[in-house]
A tleap script that builds the chain and sets N, CA, C and O, in Angstrom:
source leaprc.protein.ff14SB
mol = sequence {
  NMET ILE ASP LYS TYR ARG GLU MET CYS ASN
  PHE LEU LYS GLY LEU GLU THR MET PHE LEU
  TYR GLN TYR ILE LEU LEU GLN VAL GLN ILE
  LYS LYS CYS ARG ASP LYS LEU TYR SER THR
  ALA LYS SER LYS GLY ASN VAL ASN ASP PRO
  GLU VAL ILE GLU VAL SER GLN GLU LEU ASP
  ASN LEU ILE VAL LEU LEU GLN LYS ILE MET
  MET SER LYS ARG ILE CCYS
}
set mol.1.N position { 62.853 156.197 21.569 }
set mol.1.CA position { 63.122 156.093 22.755 }
set mol.1.C position { 63.546 154.394 22.940 }
set mol.1.O position { 64.593 154.137 23.534 }
set mol.2.N position { 62.837 153.466 22.500 }
set mol.2.CA position { 63.026 152.245 22.253 }
set mol.2.C position { 64.258 151.707 21.671 }
set mol.2.O position { 64.908 150.734 22.051 }
set mol.3.N position { 64.502 152.609 20.551 }
set mol.3.CA position { 65.704 152.448 19.746 }
set mol.3.C position { 66.869 152.668 20.603 }
set mol.3.O position { 67.749 151.807 20.628 }
set mol.4.N position { 66.970 153.742 21.316 }
set mol.4.CA position { 68.048 154.192 22.118 }
set mol.4.C position { 68.400 153.024 23.280 }
set mol.4.O position { 69.538 152.685 23.603 }
set mol.5.N position { 67.256 152.542 23.777 }
set mol.5.CA position { 67.492 151.605 24.812 }
set mol.5.C position { 68.024 150.384 24.245 }
set mol.5.O position { 68.821 149.781 24.963 }
set mol.6.N position { 67.712 149.808 22.925 }
set mol.6.CA position { 68.176 148.725 22.331 }
set mol.6.C position { 69.791 148.927 21.975 }
set mol.6.O position { 70.715 148.115 22.006 }
set mol.7.N position { 69.762 150.154 21.670 }
set mol.7.CA position { 71.309 150.570 21.132 }
set mol.7.C position { 72.125 150.420 22.424 }
set mol.7.O position { 73.176 149.781 22.401 }
set mol.8.N position { 71.709 150.942 23.451 }
set mol.8.CA position { 72.519 150.938 24.912 }
set mol.8.C position { 72.506 149.518 25.388 }
set mol.8.O position { 73.464 149.251 26.113 }
set mol.9.N position { 71.694 148.568 25.175 }
set mol.9.CA position { 71.609 147.208 25.516 }
set mol.9.C position { 72.664 146.679 24.811 }
set mol.9.O position { 73.632 146.132 25.338 }
set mol.10.N position { 72.465 146.859 23.400 }
set mol.10.CA position { 73.596 145.979 22.572 }
set mol.10.C position { 75.139 146.496 22.880 }
set mol.10.O position { 76.072 145.695 22.823 }
set mol.11.N position { 75.315 147.706 23.167 }
set mol.11.CA position { 76.493 148.491 23.796 }
set mol.11.C position { 76.949 147.338 24.923 }
set mol.11.O position { 77.974 146.660 24.857 }
set mol.12.N position { 75.975 147.288 25.929 }
set mol.12.CA position { 76.316 146.695 27.342 }
set mol.12.C position { 76.565 145.255 27.037 }
set mol.12.O position { 77.527 144.713 27.582 }
set mol.13.N position { 75.804 144.580 26.228 }
set mol.13.CA position { 76.218 143.270 25.895 }
set mol.13.C position { 77.562 142.960 25.365 }
set mol.13.O position { 78.230 141.990 25.725 }
set mol.14.N position { 77.944 143.894 24.433 }
set mol.14.CA position { 79.363 143.832 24.023 }
set mol.14.C position { 80.372 144.010 24.955 }
set mol.14.O position { 81.403 143.338 24.926 }
set mol.15.N position { 80.128 144.944 25.855 }
set mol.15.CA position { 81.068 145.162 27.126 }
set mol.15.C position { 80.864 143.592 28.249 }
set mol.15.O position { 81.749 143.086 28.939 }
set mol.16.N position { 79.906 143.283 28.153 }
set mol.16.CA position { 79.694 142.057 29.038 }
set mol.16.C position { 80.561 140.870 28.451 }
set mol.16.O position { 81.317 140.140 29.093 }
set mol.17.N position { 80.281 140.831 27.051 }
set mol.17.CA position { 81.094 139.762 26.495 }
set mol.17.C position { 82.520 139.930 26.750 }
set mol.17.O position { 83.183 138.974 27.150 }
set mol.18.N position { 83.040 141.075 26.547 }
set mol.18.CA position { 84.516 141.666 26.576 }
set mol.18.C position { 84.923 141.285 28.081 }
set mol.18.O position { 86.033 140.800 28.299 }
set mol.19.N position { 84.187 141.468 28.911 }
set mol.19.CA position { 84.597 141.341 30.494 }
set mol.19.C position { 84.655 139.770 30.807 }
set mol.19.O position { 85.537 139.216 31.462 }
set mol.20.N position { 83.622 139.204 30.254 }
set mol.20.CA position { 83.450 137.691 30.416 }
set mol.20.C position { 84.704 137.027 29.793 }
set mol.20.O position { 85.247 136.111 30.410 }
set mol.21.N position { 85.211 137.463 28.544 }
set mol.21.CA position { 86.472 137.028 28.080 }
set mol.21.C position { 87.632 137.211 28.943 }
set mol.21.O position { 88.453 136.335 29.217 }
set mol.22.N position { 87.635 138.293 29.308 }
set mol.22.CA position { 88.882 138.569 30.382 }
set mol.22.C position { 88.721 137.966 31.434 }
set mol.22.O position { 89.797 137.629 31.929 }
set mol.23.N position { 87.696 137.625 32.101 }
set mol.23.CA position { 87.576 136.739 33.155 }
set mol.23.C position { 88.016 135.292 32.993 }
set mol.23.O position { 88.629 134.646 33.843 }
set mol.24.N position { 87.591 134.824 31.688 }
set mol.24.CA position { 88.013 133.409 31.298 }
set mol.24.C position { 89.488 133.418 31.260 }
set mol.24.O position { 90.091 132.588 31.940 }
set mol.25.N position { 90.153 134.300 30.512 }
set mol.25.CA position { 91.589 134.387 30.496 }
set mol.25.C position { 92.311 134.424 31.784 }
set mol.25.O position { 93.325 133.774 32.037 }
set mol.26.N position { 91.674 135.275 32.611 }
set mol.26.CA position { 92.332 135.308 34.059 }
set mol.26.C position { 92.240 133.920 34.724 }
set mol.26.O position { 93.203 133.444 35.325 }
set mol.27.N position { 90.972 133.237 34.595 }
set mol.27.CA position { 90.820 131.939 35.194 }
set mol.27.C position { 91.988 130.977 34.574 }
set mol.27.O position { 92.674 130.301 35.340 }
set mol.28.N position { 92.173 130.942 33.272 }
set mol.28.CA position { 93.112 130.100 32.701 }
set mol.28.C position { 94.401 130.289 33.268 }
set mol.28.O position { 95.114 129.306 33.472 }
set mol.29.N position { 94.816 131.540 33.570 }
set mol.29.CA position { 96.096 131.935 34.011 }
set mol.29.C position { 96.066 131.515 35.401 }
set mol.29.O position { 97.162 131.078 35.750 }
set mol.30.N position { 95.327 131.502 36.165 }
set mol.30.CA position { 95.260 130.995 37.573 }
set mol.30.C position { 95.517 129.585 37.603 }
set mol.30.O position { 96.403 129.110 38.313 }
set mol.31.N position { 94.783 128.900 36.867 }
set mol.31.CA position { 95.027 127.412 36.704 }
set mol.31.C position { 96.505 127.020 36.238 }
set mol.31.O position { 97.126 126.092 36.756 }
set mol.32.N position { 96.930 127.700 35.361 }
set mol.32.CA position { 98.097 127.543 35.051 }
set mol.32.C position { 99.153 127.684 36.011 }
set mol.32.O position { 100.050 126.848 36.116 }
set mol.33.N position { 99.062 128.875 36.820 }
set mol.33.CA position { 99.955 129.154 38.106 }
set mol.33.C position { 99.881 128.038 38.917 }
set mol.33.O position { 100.915 127.545 39.368 }
set mol.34.N position { 98.521 127.461 39.220 }
set mol.34.CA position { 98.343 126.530 40.353 }
set mol.34.C position { 99.069 125.138 39.788 }
set mol.34.O position { 99.653 124.378 40.559 }
set mol.35.N position { 98.976 124.914 38.492 }
set mol.35.CA position { 99.629 123.768 37.724 }
set mol.35.C position { 101.286 123.812 37.995 }
set mol.35.O position { 101.976 122.841 38.305 }
set mol.36.N position { 101.703 125.070 37.814 }
set mol.36.CA position { 102.991 125.252 37.811 }
set mol.36.C position { 103.495 125.169 39.372 }
set mol.36.O position { 104.593 124.691 39.656 }
set mol.37.N position { 102.718 125.606 40.212 }
set mol.37.CA position { 102.889 125.429 41.648 }
set mol.37.C position { 103.146 123.999 41.912 }
set mol.37.O position { 104.156 123.618 42.503 }
set mol.38.N position { 102.119 123.119 41.418 }
set mol.38.CA position { 102.207 121.753 41.860 }
set mol.38.C position { 103.409 120.963 41.228 }
set mol.38.O position { 103.990 120.080 41.859 }
set mol.39.N position { 103.725 121.297 40.051 }
set mol.39.CA position { 104.871 120.708 39.354 }
set mol.39.C position { 106.089 120.901 39.729 }
set mol.39.O position { 106.979 120.076 39.525 }
set mol.40.N position { 106.299 122.265 40.450 }
set mol.40.CA position { 107.493 122.627 40.961 }
set mol.40.C position { 107.611 121.965 42.480 }
set mol.40.O position { 108.614 121.395 42.908 }
set mol.41.N position { 106.463 122.149 43.145 }
set mol.41.CA position { 106.434 121.339 44.412 }
set mol.41.C position { 106.507 119.829 44.419 }
set mol.41.O position { 106.840 119.237 45.446 }
set mol.42.N position { 106.157 119.089 43.126 }
set mol.42.CA position { 106.441 117.702 42.956 }
set mol.42.C position { 107.755 117.276 42.907 }
set mol.42.O position { 108.241 116.341 43.543 }
set mol.43.N position { 108.435 118.184 41.935 }
set mol.43.CA position { 109.823 118.049 41.465 }
set mol.43.C position { 110.639 118.096 42.923 }
set mol.43.O position { 111.550 117.293 43.121 }
set mol.44.N position { 110.308 118.959 43.806 }
set mol.44.CA position { 111.069 119.188 44.859 }
set mol.44.C position { 110.570 118.284 45.965 }
set mol.44.O position { 111.061 118.448 47.082 }
set mol.45.N position { 109.776 117.474 45.810 }
set mol.45.CA position { 109.181 116.519 46.809 }
set mol.45.C position { 108.362 117.267 48.071 }
set mol.45.O position { 108.222 116.768 49.188 }
set mol.46.N position { 107.868 118.535 47.656 }
set mol.46.CA position { 107.167 119.288 48.796 }
set mol.46.C position { 105.437 119.386 48.297 }
set mol.46.O position { 104.834 120.436 48.517 }
set mol.47.N position { 104.840 118.396 47.728 }
set mol.47.CA position { 103.571 118.360 47.477 }
set mol.47.C position { 102.701 118.646 48.561 }
set mol.47.O position { 101.735 119.406 48.498 }
set mol.48.N position { 103.137 117.911 49.713 }
set mol.48.CA position { 102.247 118.145 50.978 }
set mol.48.C position { 102.507 119.263 51.919 }
set mol.48.O position { 101.811 119.484 52.910 }
set mol.49.N position { 103.651 120.030 51.523 }
set mol.49.CA position { 103.932 121.212 52.329 }
set mol.49.C position { 102.839 121.840 52.459 }
set mol.49.O position { 102.062 121.887 51.506 }
set mol.50.N position { 102.555 122.430 53.614 }
set mol.50.CA position { 101.335 123.154 54.165 }
set mol.50.C position { 101.185 124.639 53.484 }
set mol.50.O position { 100.099 125.184 53.291 }
set mol.51.N position { 102.350 125.148 53.181 }
set mol.51.CA position { 102.400 126.458 52.268 }
set mol.51.C position { 101.842 126.243 50.960 }
set mol.51.O position { 100.978 127.012 50.539 }
set mol.52.N position { 102.268 125.233 50.252 }
set mol.52.CA position { 101.843 124.840 49.010 }
set mol.52.C position { 100.329 124.563 48.951 }
set mol.52.O position { 99.659 125.080 48.057 }
set mol.53.N position { 99.803 123.808 49.824 }
set mol.53.CA position { 98.513 123.559 50.040 }
set mol.53.C position { 97.654 124.677 50.336 }
set mol.53.O position { 96.496 124.721 49.921 }
set mol.54.N position { 98.203 125.631 51.074 }
set mol.54.CA position { 97.454 126.800 51.386 }
set mol.54.C position { 97.333 127.739 50.057 }
set mol.54.O position { 96.235 128.148 49.680 }
set mol.55.N position { 98.477 128.029 49.417 }
set mol.55.CA position { 98.521 128.763 48.038 }
set mol.55.C position { 97.507 127.915 47.103 }
set mol.55.O position { 96.543 128.492 46.599 }
set mol.56.N position { 97.694 126.798 46.921 }
set mol.56.CA position { 96.745 126.173 46.055 }
set mol.56.C position { 95.343 126.421 46.381 }
set mol.56.O position { 94.562 126.606 45.448 }
set mol.57.N position { 94.901 126.449 47.659 }
set mol.57.CA position { 93.588 126.550 48.002 }
set mol.57.C position { 93.219 127.984 47.737 }
set mol.57.O position { 92.083 128.202 47.314 }
set mol.58.N position { 94.048 128.990 47.938 }
set mol.58.CA position { 93.616 130.369 47.685 }
set mol.58.C position { 93.443 130.268 46.101 }
set mol.58.O position { 92.405 130.763 45.662 }
set mol.59.N position { 94.250 129.741 45.267 }
set mol.59.CA position { 94.177 129.840 43.731 }
set mol.59.C position { 92.666 129.310 43.360 }
set mol.59.O position { 91.891 129.926 42.628 }
set mol.60.N position { 92.391 128.056 43.997 }
set mol.60.CA position { 91.226 127.472 43.764 }
set mol.60.C position { 90.054 128.466 44.192 }
set mol.60.O position { 89.067 128.585 43.465 }
set mol.61.N position { 90.155 129.040 45.155 }
set mol.61.CA position { 89.089 130.078 45.691 }
set mol.61.C position { 88.967 131.259 44.853 }
set mol.61.O position { 87.883 131.834 44.748 }
set mol.62.N position { 90.035 131.665 44.238 }
set mol.62.CA position { 89.940 132.695 43.127 }
set mol.62.C position { 89.225 132.261 41.875 }
set mol.62.O position { 88.460 132.982 41.235 }
set mol.63.N position { 89.582 130.868 41.548 }
set mol.63.CA position { 88.860 130.444 40.355 }
set mol.63.C position { 87.364 130.348 40.716 }
set mol.63.O position { 86.651 130.618 39.750 }
set mol.64.N position { 86.706 130.042 41.822 }
set mol.64.CA position { 85.578 129.879 42.240 }
set mol.64.C position { 84.825 131.290 42.200 }
set mol.64.O position { 83.714 131.518 41.721 }
set mol.65.N position { 85.651 132.126 42.782 }
set mol.65.CA position { 85.094 133.444 42.839 }
set mol.65.C position { 84.918 134.001 41.392 }
set mol.65.O position { 83.927 134.695 41.167 }
set mol.66.N position { 85.658 133.787 40.567 }
set mol.66.CA position { 85.652 134.430 38.992 }
set mol.66.C position { 84.399 133.546 38.307 }
set mol.66.O position { 83.675 134.065 37.458 }
set mol.67.N position { 84.226 132.252 38.728 }
set mol.67.CA position { 83.134 131.512 38.190 }
set mol.67.C position { 81.925 132.139 38.696 }
set mol.67.O position { 81.079 132.345 37.825 }
set mol.68.N position { 81.621 132.496 39.878 }
set mol.68.CA position { 80.499 133.334 40.441 }
set mol.68.C position { 80.240 134.593 39.705 }
set mol.68.O position { 79.169 134.940 39.207 }
set mol.69.N position { 81.290 135.184 39.704 }
set mol.69.CA position { 81.041 136.592 39.040 }
set mol.69.C position { 80.726 136.269 37.585 }
set mol.69.O position { 79.817 136.912 37.060 }
set mol.70.N position { 81.323 135.416 36.928 }
set mol.70.CA position { 80.668 135.137 35.455 }
set mol.70.C position { 79.382 134.878 35.340 }
set mol.70.O position { 78.678 135.424 34.491 }
set mol.71.N position { 78.917 133.939 36.262 }
set mol.71.CA position { 77.515 133.530 36.388 }
set mol.71.C position { 76.508 134.598 36.681 }
set mol.71.O position { 75.344 134.592 36.279 }
set mol.72.N position { 77.136 135.613 37.504 }
set mol.72.CA position { 76.070 136.715 37.844 }
set mol.72.C position { 76.088 137.883 37.139 }
set mol.72.O position { 75.314 138.806 37.396 }
set mol.73.N position { 77.031 137.927 36.140 }
set mol.73.CA position { 76.854 139.002 34.999 }
set mol.73.C position { 75.957 138.751 33.951 }
set mol.73.O position { 76.267 138.026 33.005 }
set mol.74.N position { 74.840 139.313 34.054 }
set mol.74.CA position { 73.941 139.221 33.039 }
set mol.74.C position { 73.360 140.646 32.844 }
set mol.74.O position { 72.719 141.151 33.766 }
set mol.75.N position { 73.561 141.323 31.667 }
set mol.75.CA position { 73.003 142.546 31.484 }
set mol.75.C position { 71.768 142.457 30.422 }
set mol.75.O position { 71.773 141.666 29.479 }
set mol.76.N position { 70.875 143.229 30.655 }
set mol.76.CA position { 69.848 143.271 29.568 }
set mol.76.C position { 68.906 142.006 29.627 }
set mol.76.O position { 67.999 141.873 28.805 }
savepdb mol mol.pdb
quit
């Protein structure tokens, strides 16, 4: 019985690692998107545009949410 539990726990830890890796990749992509938004806005002189600021804040909120998810995911 204990061996089955350990086997299941190891399997879940593997899944956890895979999902955390995907969260990290998603976080990196969001940061790249935010950086591209700023560089495009800067080249057009729209850095202080309310829409740019709003979208940037939404992207930042997504990053924070992903970080919270990564911190809360602990299996076994």
